[in-house]
N, C-alpha and C positions, 0 to 999 in steps of 0.2 A: 234881913229879909229883904231884901234886893235881887239879890245877888244871887238868892237861893232860887228867886221868882224867873229869875235870867236861866239863870243854868237847870232852868224844871222848862220853861218853852225850845230851848238849846235838843233839850234831849225828844220832846214832843216833836219837834219839827225832823231832827235826826228819824225816829222811829218811823213817821209819817211816810219821810222820801225810801226808809226801806221796805214800804209795804206794796209798796208799787210794781220795786225790784224781784223779791221774794215770791209776787203771785204772781208776773210772771214765771218765774222761774215753776213754782208748784203746776203753772197751768197743764203743764206734759202730764203729770201724777194723774191727778186730781181734778174733778167733773165741776162749772164752778157753784153749782150748790152745795157742795161741800166746804169747798171754799169759803162762800158764803156761811155757811154755816160758825166754822172756825175763827170765819174773821168776829162775827158776834159773837160767838162765846169768848173770847180773851178780851176783847174790850167789855162786856159787863163784865165780868171779874176783878178786869181793872177799871172801871168806873165804881167797885164794890170798896176798892181799895181807898179810892179817892176818897167817898163818901167816906169812910171810916178814921182815915189820918186828920180829916178834916172835919170830925166829928157834924157832916151836918146831918138831920132830925132825917130818916129817910118821910116819912108819913108828911109836911110838908115840904120834901126836896117832892115828892110826886104829884103831893094836891097842884106846884106851880107846874109841874112841866105836863098833866094831865090833856089841858085846853093845848097843845103841844100836839102831844101825841094822835086828838084827836082830830088835828088840822090835816096833820100830815097821811092819816088814815084816808079821810077823804080824798086830799088829794093825790095819793095813791092811784085809791079807784077812779074819779074824776079823770087824769091819765091813762089810765088802763081799759076803762070804757074809748074816750077819743084814738087812741091804733089803734082799736077794736077796729071802730068806727072807722077807719080813715083808710084798716088796712081791706075793710069791706068795699065801698067805696074807688080803692085801688084796684079792685081784685074784677070789678061791676069793669070799672072807664077800660079792662083791660081786656075782657072777653067783648065791649059794645065794638068796642077799634077791631078786635079780630071776626066778629059779628060783618063790621058795614065790610069789611076787605074782602069776604067770604061776597059777598053780598053784589057788590062791584065786580 
């Protein structure tokens, strides 16, 4: 069982490293939104296969990960809010500097 686990870990590392190269190459042919969609689609299909192979109960899995999903959404919202506020402050600072230069 240990040899299989190590083999799967090595395979996962190779696949993970390969995604950087393929994303860079596909960036010339697809938009970022399309790349993100396909990446999450194939990851979801892969996770469903893992759930089936390891016979993990989907309901218990979703219950255990619900907190993680909610936390992710909260952190995403807070990051978006922070970046939006930061951009507005930076724009205001730039406007203020330009105004002061024009006044002086």
